[in-house]
C-alpha positions in Angstrom: -51.4 424.7 90.7 -51.9 425.9 94.3 -54.7 424.3 96.4 -57.5 426.6 97.3 -59.7 425.8 100.3 -62.9 427.8 100.6 -64.7 427.8 103.9 -68.4 428.3 104.4 -69.1 428.4 108.2 -71.3 429.8 110.9 -71.0 433.5 111.4 -69.6 432.9 114.9 -66.4 431.7 113.4 -66.0 434.3 110.7 -63.5 436.2 112.7 -61.3 433.2 113.1 -61.4 432.5 109.3 -60.7 436.2 108.5 -57.6 436.1 110.7 -56.4 432.8 109.0 -57.0 434.2 105.5 -55.2 437.5 106.4 -52.1 435.7 107.5 -52.2 433.4 104.5 -51.9 430.4 106.8 -54.4 428.3 104.8 -52.8 428.8 101.4 -50.9 425.4 101.7 -48.3 424.3 99.3 -49.0 421.4 96.9 -46.7 419.1 98.8 -48.5 419.5 102.1 -46.4 422.3 103.4 -42.8 421.3 102.5 -42.3 424.4 100.4 -43.0 426.5 103.5 -40.7 424.6 105.7 -43.4 422.7 107.6 -42.9 419.1 108.4 -45.6 416.7 107.2 -48.0 415.5 109.8 -50.4 412.6 109.9 -53.7 413.2 108.0 -55.8 413.4 111.2 -53.5 416.0 112.8 -53.0 419.7 112.4 -49.9 421.9 112.5 -49.9 424.8 114.9 -47.9 426.9 112.4 -50.9 427.1 110.3 -52.8 429.0 112.9 -56.2 428.2 114.5 -57.7 424.8 113.8 -60.4 425.1 111.2 -63.7 424.9 113.0 -65.6 421.7 112.6 -68.9 422.4 114.3 -70.7 419.9 112.1 -68.4 417.1 113.1 -69.7 414.3 115.4 -70.3 415.6 119.0 -68.3 412.7 120.4 -64.8 414.3 120.4 -63.5 411.1 121.9 -63.8 409.4 118.5 -60.6 411.2 117.5 -59.2 413.1 120.5 -57.9 411.8 123.8 -57.1 413.5 127.1 -57.4 417.2 127.7 -55.4 418.3 124.7 -57.0 418.9 121.4 -53.8 418.1 119.7 -53.6 414.6 121.0 -55.1 412.1 118.7 -56.0 408.6 119.8 -53.3 406.1 119.0 -55.9 403.6 117.8 -57.5 406.1 115.6 -58.2 404.5 112.2 -60.5 405.4 109.3 -60.8 403.3 106.2 -61.8 406.1 103.7 -62.5 403.7 100.9 -64.8 401.5 103.0 -66.5 404.1 105.2 -66.7 407.0 102.8 -66.8 405.2 99.4 -63.8 407.0 98.0 -60.3 405.6 98.0 -57.6 408.2 98.6 -54.5 407.8 96.5 -51.3 409.7 95.9 -51.1 413.1 97.5 -54.7 412.9 98.7 -53.8 409.9 100.9 -51.4 412.0 102.9 -53.5 415.2 103.1 -54.9 416.3 106.4 -58.6 415.4 106.9 -59.5 419.0 107.6 -58.3 420.0 104.2 -61.5 418.6 102.8 -63.7 418.0 105.9 -64.5 421.4 107.4 -67.3 423.8 108.0 -67.4 425.2 104.5 -70.2 422.8 103.6 -70.9 419.2 102.6 -67.9 417.8 101.0 -70.1 416.0 98.4 -70.9 419.4 96.8 -67.3 420.2 96.1 -66.5 416.7 95.0 -69.1 417.0 92.3 -67.2 419.9 90.9 -64.1 417.8 90.3 -60.6 419.1 90.9 -61.6 422.8 90.9 -63.9 422.1 93.8 -60.8 422.2 96.0 -58.0 423.4 93.8 -57.7 426.8 92.2 -57.6 426.7 88.4 -54.5 428.8 87.8 -54.9 428.2 84.1 -58.0 430.4 84.3 -60.0 427.9 82.2 -57.6 428.1 79.3 -56.7 424.4 79.5 -60.2 423.0 80.3 -61.6 421.7 83.5 -60.2 418.1 83.3 -57.0 418.4 85.3 -56.2 414.7 85.0 -55.5 415.3 81.3 -52.1 416.7 82.4 -51.8 416.1 86.2 -51.7 412.8 88.2 -53.1 412.6 91.7 -50.8 409.6 92.3 -47.7 411.8 91.8 -45.9 413.6 94.5 -46.6 417.0 93.0 -48.7 418.7 90.4 -46.0 418.6 87.7 -47.8 417.6 84.4 -47.5 414.2 82.9 -47.0 413.3 79.2 -46.8 417.0 78.3 -45.1 416.2 75.0 -47.8 413.8 74.0 -50.5 416.2 75.0 -48.9 419.0 73.0 -49.0 416.8 69.9 -52.8 417.2 69.9 -52.3 421.0 69.3 -51.4 422.8 66.1 -47.7 422.7 67.1 -46.4 419.2 68.1 -43.1 419.4 70.0 -40.3 417.5 68.2 -36.5 417.9 68.2 -35.2 420.9 70.1 -38.7 422.1 70.8 -39.4 419.1 73.0 -36.6 420.1 75.4 -37.4 423.8 75.5 -38.8 425.2 78.7 -42.5 426.0 78.4 -42.1 429.6 79.3 -39.7 430.2 76.4 -42.8 430.1 74.2 -45.5 430.7 76.8 -44.3 433.7 78.9 -46.9 433.2 81.6 -46.2 429.5 82.0 -44.5 430.0 85.4 -47.9 431.0 86.8 -49.9 428.5 84.8 -50.9 430.8 81.9 -50.5 428.7 78.7 -52.4 431.0 76.4 -52.1 430.5 72.7 -48.8 431.7 71.3 -47.4 432.3 67.9 -46.2 429.4 65.7 -44.3 431.6 63.3 -40.6 430.5 63.4 -39.1 433.9 63.1 -41.0 435.2 66.1 -38.8 433.0 68.3 -35.8 432.7 66.0 -35.2 436.2 65.0 -31.6 436.1 66.3 -30.9 432.9 64.4 -32.2 434.5 61.2 -29.9 437.5 61.7 -26.9 435.2 62.1 -27.7 433.2 59.0 -25.3 434.9 56.5 -23.9 431.8 54.6 -26.0 432.1 52.6 -27.4 435.5 53.6 -31.1 434.8 54.4 -32.1 438.4 54.7 -30.7 439.3 51.2 -32.5 436.3 49.7 -35.7 437.2 51.4 -35.8 434.0 53.3 -37.5 435.4 56.4 -40.3 433.0 56.9 -41.3 429.4 56.3 -38.1 428.2 57.9 -39.4 424.6 57.7 -38.8 424.6 54.0 -35.1 424.1 54.6 -34.7 423.4 58.4 -35.8 420.8 60.7 -36.5 421.2 64.4 -33.9 418.5 65.1 -31.0 420.4 63.7 -30.6 423.9 62.3 -27.1 423.2 60.8 -28.3 420.4 58.5 -30.7 422.2 56.2 -33.3 419.9 54.6 -34.1 421.9 51.5 -35.9 419.9 48.9 -33.3 419.9 46.1 -35.2 417.5 43.9 -34.7 419.4 40.7 -31.0 418.5 41.0 -30.4 415.6 43.2 -27.5 416.1 45.6 -25.9 412.6 45.7 -22.4 411.3 45.8 -19.8 414.0 45.4 -22.5 416.7 45.3 -23.8 415.8 48.8 -22.4 417.5 51.8 -21.4 420.6 49.9 -22.2 424.1 51.2 -24.7 426.1 49.2 -22.0 428.6 48.3 -20.0 425.9 46.6 -22.4 426.2 43.6 -24.3 429.3 44.4 -21.5 431.8 44.7 -22.2 435.4 45.5 -25.5 434.6 47.1 -26.9 433.9 43.6 -29.6 431.4 44.2 -31.3 431.8 40.8 -31.5 428.9 38.4 -28.0 427.5 37.6 -26.9 425.6 34.5 -27.2 421.9 35.4 -24.7 420.8 32.7 -21.6 419.2 34.3 -19.2 421.4 32.5 -20.8 424.5 33.9 -19.1 423.6 37.3 -16.4 421.2 36.1 -14.8 423.0 33.2 -11.5 423.0 35.0 -11.7 419.3 35.7 -12.4 418.7 32.0 -9.5 420.9 30.8 -7.0 419.2 33.1 -8.1 415.7 32.4 -5.8 413.7 30.1 -6.7 413.6 26.4 -10.1 415.2 27.0 -9.4 418.4 25.1 -7.1 416.9 22.5 -9.4 414.1 21.6 -12.5 416.3 21.8 -14.3 414.2 24.4 -17.8 415.1 25.1 -18.4 417.7 27.9 -21.4 415.6 29.0 -19.4 414.0 31.9 -22.2 411.5 32.6 -21.2 409.5 29.5 -18.2 408.2 31.4 -18.4 409.4 35.0 -20.9 409.1 37.9 -21.6 411.5 40.8 -19.9 409.0 43.1 -16.4 410.0 41.9 -14.2 410.8 38.9 -12.2 407.6 39.3 -13.4 404.4 37.6 -14.8 406.1 34.6 -16.4 403.8 32.1 -15.7 405.1 28.6 -18.3 404.2 26.0 -16.2 402.6 23.2 -19.1 402.1 20.9 -18.9 404.0 17.7 -15.1 404.3 17.8 -13.7 403.0 14.5 -10.2 404.5 14.5 -8.7 401.9 16.7 -7.3 401.9 20.3 -4.0 403.5 19.2 -5.7 406.7 18.4 -6.0 407.3 22.2 -3.5 404.9 23.7 -0.3 405.5 21.7 1.6 406.5 24.8 0.6 403.3 26.6 1.6 401.2 23.6 5.0 402.8 23.3 5.8 402.4 27.0 4.6 398.8 27.3 7.4 396.1 27.4 8.4 394.7 24.0 5.4 396.1 22.2 7.4 398.3 19.8 10.5 396.0 19.6 8.4 392.9 18.8 6.1 394.7 16.5 3.0 393.9 18.5 -0.3 394.8 16.8 -1.7 398.2 17.6 -5.1 396.6 17.9 -5.0 396.6 21.7 -8.3 394.6 21.8 -6.4 391.4 20.7 -4.8 391.2 24.2 -6.5 393.7 26.4 -10.0 394.6 27.5 -11.6 398.0 28.1 -11.7 397.2 31.8 -8.0 397.2 32.5 -4.6 397.2 30.8 -3.4 394.6 33.3 -3.9 390.9 32.7 -3.4 391.2 28.9 -4.0 387.8 27.2 -1.7 387.5 24.2 -3.1 385.2 21.5 -0.4 382.7 20.7 -2.3 381.1 17.9 -0.6 381.5 14.5 2.9 381.7 16.0 5.0 379.0 14.3 8.6 380.2 14.9 8.7 379.0 18.5 8.6 380.8 21.9 12.3 381.7 21.7 11.6 384.3 19.1 10.0 386.5 21.8 11.3 384.9 25.0 15.0 384.3 24.5 15.9 386.7 27.3 13.6 384.8 29.8 15.2 381.5 28.7 18.8 382.8 29.1 18.0 384.4 32.5 16.5 381.3 34.1 18.8 379.7 36.7 16.5 377.5 38.8 17.4 375.3 37.0 19.7 376.8 34.4 18.0 376.1 31.2 20.9 376.8 28.9 23.6 374.7 30.7 21.1 371.9 31.4 20.4 371.6 27.7 16.7 372.3 28.0 15.1 372.9 24.6 13.5 376.2 23.6 10.1 374.7 23.2 8.9 376.5 26.3 5.4 375.0 26.1 6.8 371.6 27.2 6.9 373.1 30.8 5.2 376.5 30.7 1.9 377.9 29.6 1.0 381.2 28.0 -0.4 382.6 31.3 2.7 382.8 33.4 6.3 381.7 33.5 6.3 380.7 37.1 5.9 377.1 38.4 6.7 375.4 35.1 5.6 371.8 35.0 7.9 369.3 33.3 6.2 366.3 31.8 8.0 363.5 33.6 5.8 360.7 32.2 8.7 359.5 30.1 10.6 358.9 33.3 7.8 357.8 35.7 9.8 358.0 39.0 7.9 361.1 40.2 5.1 359.9 42.5 4.8 358.1 45.8 7.9 358.8 47.9 9.5 360.6 44.9 6.7 363.1 44.6 7.6 366.7 45.5 11.4 366.3 45.0 13.3 369.1 43.3 15.1 368.4 40.0 18.5 368.7 41.7 17.7 365.9 44.2 18.0 363.3 41.4 20.0 365.3 38.8 22.9 366.6 40.8 25.1 367.5 37.9 24.3 371.1 36.6 23.6 371.2 32.9 23.3 367.4 32.7 19.7 366.5 33.4 20.1 363.4 31.4 22.2 362.1 34.2 20.6 361.0 37.4 21.5 359.1 40.6 19.6 356.7 42.7 22.4 355.6 44.9 23.2 359.0 46.5 19.7 359.4 47.9 19.1 355.8 49.1 22.5 355.5 50.8 23.2 352.0 49.4 26.5 350.3 50.3 28.1 348.2 47.7 28.4 345.1 49.9 24.8 345.2 51.1 23.4 345.8 47.7 25.5 343.1 46.1 24.3 340.6 48.7 20.7 341.4 47.8 21.3 341.0 44.1 23.7 338.0 44.0 21.3 336.0 42.0 20.2 338.8 39.6 21.7 338.3 36.1 23.5 341.3 34.7 23.4 343.2 38.0 25.8 346.1 38.4 26.1 348.7 41.2 25.0 351.7 39.0 22.0 354.1 39.0 21.2 353.2 35.4 21.0 349.5 36.4 18.6 350.5 39.3 16.3 352.3 36.9 16.3 349.5 34.4 15.0 347.1 37.0 12.9 349.6 39.0 11.5 352.0 36.4 8.6 353.0 38.7 10.8 353.4 41.8 9.3 350.3 43.4 11.4 347.9 45.4 10.3 344.7 43.6 
């Protein structure tokens, strides 16, 4: 917005004013002349580059109030004018630095122009199109006339600026914006985005007749991520993120069959057992849109037994065929996983060795066969796992205190002879010292069996 100063003055000075207007010297820039290369001056001074001083015949006749000496350009050093106190109007922002003569001149009483508001001094370049209240967009405290809060103000119109529109130059939509003309403009998307429409060929918008109402699919924040309301077939999980052409091939955007098999027939055909066992083509009975993996097959209503579907798993499982395990998989397994099968040992009366002879013979730490261990595996093992067998040492109670945590070989050094044990080798006794400690013990002998007979709990007394 360019400032406009209109002068009304005595006829005697009309020639001077005509000359000033002809030269354009009084059409000052908004920033006090910076755009024209003029250096700013104090408010009470005047720049010679602007031409003749604006006449001020109605000013006080005592020139010495402002001027000193013989030069009209010399202003008194002690000149001071408190505009808020003496004139009742505080000058802020750009008005504080404006030359006094910009407002106080012979065009007439300044009060008349002040009553008109901004347009009393400033030309309305918007030609009334944006109203007369300039402060709705402009701020006198700012360094220039650039509008404030333009985005917020635009939100009060029929076209709020969001997304990419908020960063678009005003004149991109309002061609006269450079000169302050913000006349109403079209809000039809295609009027601005015709080139974008022509480039939209995947899918082809023109062929489909999608030439208006872009907001049905697109958002002003991002063209590439269409926001089409697909509520009739929710695009979640594996269906999300797909291009339109993944389902609507050949630009066919008519109604599609929503049955899973309409798109996933190949997946059904290649899935194991689906065709041979005549699984339903309603994939949702077992699968979810999150992924094919982790299907939860509904086993209700199946009366032919697991083996009807899982014969290959049964035949390849260890020992199932050779041991004649039942084909009723549910006795050991659950429908969640084959792993972690829990074999029901109830009813087995022939002993563990009937099934686990190979495990018994292969065990070397310690060697069960050479050590004479029995084949009643449950004495040390449970039916969950073979590892970390626990021997019940309660018959021979030297297994706690300092003896806790010892390996079998620490006390039973002879392989295959776990009935034999030694106390002397660990405790490093000497015959002479031990005899002197037991010289009054009846029946004492220097043997491990004798130690155990007197110290069955491993205690020293």
